N, C-alpha and C positions, 0 to 999 in steps of 0.2 A: 238725846236720842231722837226726839221729834224733829229738830232742825236738821240733823244729819240725814234722816230718812227723807225729809222734804227735798233736800238738795239732790239726793240720789235719784229719787223718782222723777225729778224734773227732766231727766235724760231718757226716760222710758219712751218707747214708740207711742206716737199719737193715738194709735188704735187702742191702746190700753188705758186711755184717759178716763173712760167711764167704766172700766172693768177693774183690773188689778190695781191701778193707781188709786182709784176711788176707795177700794177696800183697804188698801194699805194706809191711806190717809185717815180713814175712819178708825182703824185699829190703833194707830200710833197716837192719835189725839185722845182717844178714849182712855188710855192708860193714865196720864197725869190728870185728866179731867175728873175721872172717878175718884182718884185719890184726893184731889182738892175738894170735891163735893162732899165726900164722906168725912173728911177731917173736921167738918163743922157740925158733925152729928155725934151722938153718943157712941160708946164702944160697940154696941151690938150692930148699929147701923153702919158704923165705920168698917167693921169686918165684912159686911155685905158688899160695900163699895170696893173694898180691897179684892174681894173675890171676883167681882165684875172686871176690875182692872187686870187681874191675873188671867182671866179668860181672854181678854183682848191681847195680852202679851203672847199667849199661845197662838191666837189667830195671826198675829204679826209674824211670828216665827214661821208658820206654815206659808204665809204669803211671800216671805223672803225666799223660802226654798223654791216655791213655784217660779219666782222671778229669776232665781239662779238657774233653774233647769231650762228656762226659756232664754238664757244667755243675756238677760237684761242687767244682771249684776254679776260681778266676778265671785269666784270662790272665796277670795280674800275678803272682799266686802261683806259677803254673807257671814263668814266666820267672825269678823270683827263686830258686826251689828248684832248677830245672835248672842254674842258674849255680853253685850250691854243691855239686853232686854231683861227687865226684872221678872224673873220666874222663880217659883218655889222649887227648890232643888232638894 
């Protein structure tokens, strides 16, 4: 997911570099980073890190919708990426 998102946002307009691109990068990197960090902790702490990761996944979904509404990504890319984001359903 992270690599796919990075490839996709490399095509965003330069004026979004410090806006939406930065936010998307932070969210998409936060998901696996928090899972990795929490996996080295006890169950109570791991659950906390999973919740942080889940929050980042919701942020990423929102940011992809914003990118789609601004025509930076297609409906198809939005659908595919949204389906791969790990969210509690």
